C-alpha positions as CSV (number, residue, x, y, z in Angstrom):
1,M,-0.8,14.9,-10.3
2,A,-4.2,14.9,-11.6
3,G,-5.9,18.2,-10.9
4,S,-9.6,17.7,-11.6
5,G,-12.2,16.0,-9.3
6,P,-12.5,15.9,-5.6
7,E,-9.6,15.3,-3.1
8,L,-9.5,11.7,-2.3
9,H,-6.7,11.8,0.4
10,I,-6.0,14.2,3.2
11,K,-2.7,15.4,4.6
12,T,-2.1,13.3,7.6
13,P,-0.2,14.2,10.9
14,L,3.4,13.3,11.4
15,L,3.6,12.7,15.2
16,E,6.6,12.0,17.5
17,S,6.3,9.1,19.7
18,I,7.8,10.0,23.0
19,P,7.9,6.5,24.3
20,M,9.4,5.1,21.0
21,T,11.9,7.9,21.1
22,K,13.1,7.0,24.5
23,V,13.3,3.2,23.5
24,A,15.2,4.2,20.3
25,G,17.4,6.8,21.8
26,C,16.5,9.2,18.8
27,P,13.4,11.0,17.6
28,V,10.8,8.6,16.2
29,Y,8.0,9.9,14.1
30,I,5.0,8.0,12.8
31,K,3.0,9.2,9.8
32,C,-0.6,8.4,10.7
33,D,-2.1,7.5,7.4
34,N,-4.6,5.4,9.4
35,M,-6.4,8.8,9.6
36,Q,-7.1,8.7,5.9
37,P,-10.9,8.4,4.8
38,T,-10.2,4.8,3.8
39,A,-7.9,4.1,7.1
40,S,-4.9,3.3,5.1
41,F,-2.4,5.1,2.7
42,K,-3.8,3.1,-0.3
43,I,-6.1,5.9,-1.3
44,R,-3.3,8.2,-2.2
45,G,-2.0,6.1,-5.0
46,I,-5.3,4.2,-5.9
47,G,-7.2,7.7,-5.7
48,L,-4.8,9.2,-8.2
49,R,-5.0,6.2,-10.5
50,C,-8.8,6.3,-10.5
51,K,-8.8,10.0,-11.2
52,K,-6.5,9.7,-14.2
53,A,-8.6,6.7,-15.4
54,L,-11.7,9.0,-15.3
55,E,-9.9,11.7,-17.2
56,A,-8.8,9.3,-19.8
57,G,-12.5,8.4,-20.5
58,Y,-13.0,5.1,-18.5
59,T,-16.3,4.9,-16.6
60,R,-16.0,1.8,-14.7
61,I,-13.5,0.5,-12.0
62,I,-12.5,-3.1,-11.7
63,S,-10.0,-3.6,-8.7
64,S,-8.4,-6.8,-7.4
65,S,-7.4,-6.7,-3.8
66,G,-7.1,-8.6,-0.5
67,G,-8.5,-5.7,1.4
68,N,-7.3,-2.0,1.9
69,A,-6.6,-1.5,-1.8
70,G,-10.1,-2.8,-2.8
71,Y,-11.6,-0.6,-0.2
72,A,-9.6,2.6,-1.5
73,A,-10.9,1.7,-5.0
74,A,-14.4,1.4,-4.0
75,Y,-14.1,4.6,-2.1
76,A,-12.6,6.4,-5.0
77,A,-15.2,5.2,-7.4
78,R,-17.9,6.4,-5.2
79,Q,-16.5,9.8,-4.9
80,L,-16.0,10.0,-8.6
81,G,-19.4,8.7,-9.5
82,M,-18.1,5.5,-11.0
83,P,-19.5,1.8,-10.6
84,A,-16.9,-0.5,-9.2
85,T,-16.4,-4.1,-9.0
86,V,-13.7,-5.5,-6.5
87,V,-12.4,-9.0,-6.9
88,I,-11.1,-10.3,-3.7
89,P,-9.4,-13.7,-2.7
90,E,-10.9,-16.3,-0.4
91,S,-8.6,-15.2,2.2
92,T,-10.3,-11.9,2.6
93,S,-12.1,-11.3,5.8
94,K,-16.1,-11.0,5.8
95,F,-15.5,-7.8,7.8
96,M,-13.5,-6.2,4.8
97,A,-15.8,-7.8,2.1
98,D,-18.6,-6.1,3.8
99,K,-17.0,-2.9,4.1
100,I,-16.3,-2.7,0.4
101,R,-19.7,-3.7,-0.4
102,G,-21.0,-0.9,2.0
103,L,-19.5,1.7,-0.4
104,G,-21.6,0.3,-3.1
105,A,-19.2,-1.8,-4.9
106,D,-19.9,-5.3,-6.4
107,V,-17.8,-7.8,-4.6
108,I,-16.7,-11.2,-6.4
109,V,-14.7,-13.8,-4.5
110,H,-12.3,-15.7,-6.7
111,G,-9.1,-17.7,-5.9
112,K,-7.1,-18.7,-2.9
113,V,-4.7,-15.7,-2.7
114,W,-4.8,-12.2,-4.4
115,D,-2.7,-13.2,-7.5
116,Y,-5.8,-15.3,-8.7
117,A,-8.2,-12.8,-7.9
118,N,-6.1,-10.3,-10.1
119,E,-6.1,-12.9,-12.9
120,H,-9.9,-12.8,-12.9
121,A,-10.2,-8.9,-12.7
122,L,-8.0,-8.6,-15.7
123,Q,-10.2,-11.2,-17.6
124,L,-13.4,-9.0,-16.5
125,A,-11.8,-6.0,-18.0
126,K,-11.2,-7.6,-21.4
127,E,-14.9,-8.1,-21.6
128,D,-15.8,-4.4,-20.9
129,S,-13.8,-1.6,-22.8
130,S,-15.2,1.1,-20.6
131,A,-13.5,-0.6,-17.6
132,V,-10.1,0.0,-16.1
133,V,-8.3,-2.5,-13.8
134,I,-6.9,-0.7,-10.9
135,H,-4.0,-2.7,-9.7
136,P,-3.3,-2.4,-6.0
137,F,0.4,-1.9,-6.3
138,D,2.1,-2.2,-9.7
139,H,1.5,1.0,-11.8
140,P,3.4,4.3,-12.0
141,D,0.2,6.2,-11.1
142,I,0.2,4.3,-7.7
143,W,3.8,5.0,-6.9
144,E,3.2,8.7,-7.9
145,G,0.3,8.9,-5.5
146,H,2.1,7.2,-2.7
147,E,5.1,9.7,-3.3
148,S,3.0,12.3,-1.3
149,I,3.7,10.7,1.8
150,I,7.3,11.7,1.7
151,V,6.5,15.2,0.4
152,E,4.3,15.9,3.2
153,I,6.9,14.5,5.8
154,Q,9.5,16.9,4.2
155,D,6.9,19.8,5.0
156,Q,6.2,18.5,8.5
157,L,9.9,18.1,9.5
158,H,10.6,21.5,8.1
159,G,13.1,20.2,5.6
160,K,15.0,18.2,8.2
161,K,16.3,15.0,6.7
162,P,15.5,11.8,8.4
163,D,18.2,9.2,9.2
164,V,16.1,6.3,8.0
165,V,12.7,5.6,6.8
166,V,10.7,2.2,7.9
167,T,8.0,0.8,5.8
168,C,6.3,-2.4,5.0
169,V,6.2,-4.3,1.7
170,G,3.3,-6.5,0.3
171,G,3.4,-6.1,-3.4
172,G,5.7,-3.1,-3.3
173,G,3.5,-0.1,-4.3
174,L,4.2,1.9,-1.0
175,L,8.0,1.0,-1.1
176,C,8.1,2.4,-4.7
177,G,6.3,5.5,-4.0
178,V,8.6,6.1,-0.6
179,V,11.6,5.6,-2.8
180,Q,10.5,8.0,-5.4
181,G,9.3,10.5,-2.9
182,L,12.7,10.5,-1.5
183,Q,14.2,11.2,-4.8
184,T,11.7,14.0,-5.3
185,V,12.5,15.9,-2.2
186,G,16.4,15.3,-2.5
187,W,16.6,12.7,0.2
188,G,17.8,9.9,-2.1
189,D,20.7,8.9,0.2
190,V,18.1,8.2,3.1
191,P,18.0,4.5,3.5
192,V,14.7,2.6,3.5
193,V,14.1,-0.4,5.7
194,A,11.5,-2.7,4.0
195,M,9.6,-5.1,6.3
196,E,8.0,-8.2,5.4
197,T,6.7,-11.3,7.4
198,F,8.1,-14.8,6.7
199,G,5.6,-16.5,4.3
200,A,4.9,-13.4,2.4
201,E,8.6,-12.3,1.8
202,S,8.3,-11.9,-2.1
203,F,10.6,-9.0,-2.0
204,N,13.1,-10.6,0.2
205,A,13.2,-13.7,-1.9
206,A,13.7,-11.6,-5.0
207,V,16.7,-9.5,-3.4
208,K,18.4,-12.7,-2.3
209,A,17.8,-14.2,-5.7
210,G,18.7,-11.2,-7.7
211,K,15.6,-11.6,-9.9
212,L,11.9,-11.9,-9.4
213,V,10.8,-15.0,-7.3
214,T,7.2,-16.2,-7.3
215,L,6.4,-17.7,-3.8
216,P,4.4,-21.1,-3.7
217,D,1.8,-19.7,-1.5
218,I,1.2,-17.0,1.1
219,T,1.7,-18.6,4.4
220,S,2.0,-15.7,6.6
221,M,-1.0,-14.9,8.9
222,C,-1.0,-11.5,6.9
223,K,-2.5,-13.2,3.8
224,C,-4.5,-10.2,2.5
225,L,-1.3,-8.1,2.6
226,G,0.8,-10.5,0.6
227,A,1.6,-11.0,-3.2
228,L,3.1,-14.1,-4.5
229,Q,5.6,-11.8,-6.6
230,V,6.6,-8.4,-5.8
231,S,6.6,-5.6,-8.3
232,P,9.4,-5.7,-10.7
233,K,10.2,-1.9,-9.9
234,C,11.0,-2.8,-6.3
235,L,13.9,-5.0,-7.6
236,E,15.0,-2.3,-10.0
237,Y,14.9,0.4,-7.0
238,H,17.0,-2.0,-4.8
239,S,19.7,-2.1,-7.2
240,K,19.9,1.7,-7.5
241,Y,19.0,3.1,-3.9
242,P,19.8,2.1,-0.2
243,I,16.9,-0.4,0.6
244,L,17.4,-2.9,3.2
245,S,15.0,-6.0,3.4
246,C,14.1,-7.2,6.7
247,V,11.8,-10.3,7.5
248,V,10.2,-11.1,10.8
249,P,8.0,-13.8,12.1
250,D,4.4,-13.3,12.4
251,K,4.5,-13.4,16.2
252,D,7.0,-10.6,16.2
253,A,4.9,-8.4,13.7
254,I,1.7,-8.8,15.8
255,G,3.6,-8.2,18.9
256,G,5.1,-5.0,17.4
257,C,1.7,-3.9,16.4
258,L,0.2,-4.4,19.9
259,R,3.3,-2.7,21.4
260,L,3.0,0.2,18.9
261,L,-0.7,0.8,19.9
262,V,0.3,0.7,23.6
263,L,2.9,3.2,23.0
264,L,0.7,5.4,21.1
265,N,-2.0,5.1,24.0
266,R,-4.4,3.5,21.7
267,L,-4.5,0.2,23.7
268,A,-4.3,-0.5,27.5
269,P,-1.2,-2.5,28.4
C-alpha cells in the first residue's frame, strides 16, 4: 500500500455481539467501521486511491458518489491538501450533500442515479489533466484498500478462521476487497454472503444471468447505495470463490438495521 502521507483510516474494533451470538447459536462478530473518521469503510479504499493519485502527480480529486464514497473522497482530499469536486445524483439527501460541502468540496448535482453522476464526473476529468476521477468501487486500489478489513480481522481473531463473512453489495468494491483480503490471509475457502435489497440487486442479477446486467433503475429505498451495474470483478470472483448472493426486501433490511442497533445497545427497543 502507499506509504507516504497521513494515515486516512484507523484500525476499528471487532466486537462480539452477545445477543446476536445467542440468537445465532455461534459467536457473531461485528467489524465496527462506523467508527472510521468518515463513519464508513469507504475511506479505506478511497483513501488509498487518493494517496496513490497524489503520488502519481494528480493535484485535484473528482468523485462521483451517492453519499459515503463522496464523503470519503472529500475527507481524503482535505487531509492530503487537494481540492475536490464531488458529483452526486439527485437521489442524494441534502444532509449528505451538506456534509460533503462541509469538508470543503465543491458539490455538483447531476442525474437521477449514481451512474449518470459518474458519467458527468468522467467528462469533467477529461477537461482537466490535473484531475483524477476517484471511482467509488471499481478500481484495484479501492479493492486493495478494503482488503485491510480482513487483515485486521485476522489479527483480532488471533488467526482463528471464521465460518462465514457477511457483507453488503452496492457496486461491489467492498465485496471485491473482502474476497481479496480472504485470499491474502489464507482464508480463501471461507464463504462470503453478499447481501442486496430488491430494486438494487445488480450483483444478484449478474449472477443469475451469468453476465453483467444493467438494471433499468434503482427502485430500492437504498438509492444512494445502489449501482445499475455491478463491478465486473465481482462476477469474476463469483466464478472463482465461494460467494453466496442473497437479496431481501427493503422492509427486512430496515428491520434488520433497527434490530442490530437494539442488539448493540445503540437504540432503545
